C-alpha positions in Angstrom: 0.0 0.0 0.0 1.4 3.3 -1.0 0.5 6.8 0.2 -0.4 9.3 -2.5 0.1 13.0 -2.0 -3.4 14.5 -2.0 -4.7 17.7 -0.7 -7.6 18.0 1.7 -10.3 18.6 -0.9 -9.1 15.6 -3.0 -9.3 13.4 0.1 -12.7 14.7 0.9 -13.9 14.1 -2.6 -12.6 10.5 -2.5 -14.4 9.8 0.8 -17.8 11.2 -0.5 -19.0 8.1 -2.5 -18.2 5.9 0.5 -20.1 8.1 2.9 -23.2 8.1 0.6 -22.9 4.3 0.3 -22.7 4.0 4.1 -25.6 6.3 4.7 -27.7 4.2 2.3 -26.8 1.1 4.3 -27.5 2.8 7.7 -30.6 4.9 6.9 -32.3 2.7 4.4 -31.4 -0.8 5.3 -31.1 -0.5 9.1 -33.4 2.3 10.3 -36.1 1.7 7.7 -36.2 -2.0 8.6 -36.5 -1.2 12.3 -39.2 1.4 11.7 -41.2 -1.0 9.5 -40.9 -3.8 12.1 -41.8 -1.5 15.0 -45.0 -0.3 13.4 -45.9 -3.7 11.9 -45.8 -2.5 8.3 -44.5 -5.8 6.9 -46.1 -5.2 3.5 -44.0 -2.1 2.9 -40.7 -3.8 2.9 -40.6 -3.6 -0.9 -39.9 0.1 -0.6 -36.4 -0.6 1.0 -34.8 -2.1 -2.2 -36.5 0.5 -4.4 -35.1 3.5 -2.4 -31.7 1.8 -2.2 -31.6 1.1 -5.9 -32.5 4.7 -6.6 -29.6 5.9 -4.5 -27.3 3.4 -6.2 -28.4 4.5 -9.7 -27.9 8.2 -8.8 -24.3 7.3 -7.6 -23.7 5.6 -10.9 -25.1 8.5 -12.9 -22.9 10.9 -11.0 -19.8 8.8 -11.6 -20.6 8.6 -15.3 -21.0 12.4 -15.4 -17.6 12.8 -13.8 -16.1 10.6 -16.5 -17.8 12.4 -19.3 -16.9 15.8 -17.9 -13.3 14.7 -17.8 -13.4 13.6 -21.4 -15.2 16.7 -22.7 -13.0 19.2 -20.8 -9.8 17.2 -21.4 -8.7 17.9 -17.9 -7.0 15.5 -15.7 -9.4 14.8 -12.9 -7.8 13.1 -10.0 -7.7 9.4 -10.8 -7.8 8.5 -7.1 -11.2 10.2 -6.7 -12.6 8.4 -9.8 -11.2 5.1 -8.6 -13.1 5.5 -5.3 -16.3 6.2 -7.2 -15.7 3.1 -9.3 -15.1 1.1 -6.2 -18.4 2.2 -4.7 -20.1 1.2 -7.9 -18.5 -2.2 -7.5 -20.0 -2.5 -4.0 -23.4 -1.4 -5.3 -23.2 -4.2 -7.9 -22.6 -6.7 -5.1 -25.7 -5.5 -3.4 -27.7 -5.6 -6.6 -26.7 -9.2 -7.1 -27.8 -9.9 -3.5 -31.2 -8.4 -4.3 -31.5 -10.6 -7.4 -30.6 -13.8 -5.5 -32.8 -12.9 -2.5 -35.7 -12.0 -4.8 -35.2 -15.3 -6.6 -35.3 -17.2 -3.3 -38.4 -15.3 -2.2 -40.1 -16.1 -5.6 -39.2 -19.8 -5.3 -40.5 -19.8 -1.7 -43.8 -18.1 -2.8 -44.2 -20.6 -5.7 -43.5 -23.6 -3.4 -45.7 -22.4 -0.6 -48.7 -21.9 -2.9 -48.3 -25.1 -5.0 -46.7 -27.6 -2.7 -49.5 -28.7 -0.5 -53.2 -27.8 0.0 -52.4 -27.3 3.8 -52.0 -23.5 4.4 -49.9 -24.1 7.5 -47.3 -26.0 5.6 -47.2 -23.2 3.0 -46.6 -20.6 5.7 -43.7 -22.7 7.1 -42.1 -23.0 3.6 -42.5 -19.3 3.0 -41.0 -18.5 6.4 -38.0 -20.7 5.6 -37.3 -19.0 2.3 -37.9 -15.5 3.9 -35.3 -16.2 6.5 -32.9 -17.6 3.9 -33.1 -14.5 1.7 -33.1 -12.1 4.7 -29.9 -13.7 6.1 -28.3 -13.6 2.7 -29.0 -9.9 2.4 -27.8 -9.2 6.0 -24.5 -10.9 5.2 -24.0 -9.1 2.0 -24.9 -5.7 3.5 -22.6 -6.4 6.4 -19.6 -7.3 4.2 -20.1 -4.4 1.8 -20.5 -2.0 4.8 -17.2 -3.1 6.3 -15.5 -2.9 2.9 -16.8 0.6 2.4 -15.9 1.7 5.9 -12.3 0.5 5.3 -12.2 2.4 2.1 -13.2 5.6 3.9 -10.3 5.1 6.3 -7.9 4.5 3.5 -9.2 7.5 1.5 -8.8 9.7 4.5 -5.1 8.8 4.7 -4.7 8.9 0.9 -3.6 5.3 0.7 -3.5 3.4 -2.5 -4.8 -0.1 -2.0 -4.7 -3.0 -4.4 -8.5 -2.6 -5.0 -8.0 1.1 -6.0 -5.1 0.2 -8.2 -7.3 -2.2 -10.1 -10.0 0.4 -10.4 -7.6 3.0 -11.7 -6.4 0.6 -14.4 -10.0 0.1 -15.5 -10.7 3.8 -15.9 -10.8 4.9 -19.5 -8.1 7.6 -19.2 -6.3 5.9 -16.3 -3.7 3.8 -18.0 -2.4 3.0 -14.6 -1.2 6.6 -13.9 -2.2 8.7 -10.9 -2.6 12.4 -11.9 -1.9 14.9 -9.2 
């Protein structure tokens, strides 16, 4: 791990995507779940992934605008900042895959609970099992990505170049493995 020479504003800009990601995890996935459980609003849980996906898509759109602005103005935007945005998009992609797998598990559970047996109690048991499977999967994915993003905030505040950021810089269109200052 090497330390890059960044000024305060560059370090702050490189921490911003991770802060947005962590706020999404804390406010949407933690507090909203607690709120919905507390007020017994179980049928409103579908709103959590929708709000989260909207936040993730806005992060991706902002990253794309940073890239296009760099290409249009032909200015050397700090590659370190762009790599941090790209790293957050990678974390968002992991969560989206978790949503897809969890949604598939819920769909399978719903199909099995309705078509497996005429006994409604057995159907509720099957649906409960698949609900816990998908919920625990999402909890594990959210926990891992939150820890990864929190570590990235720490590294960005010190201006450290990790292996993950080096890979992201190499994937940038104008990166070519160089770090502009």
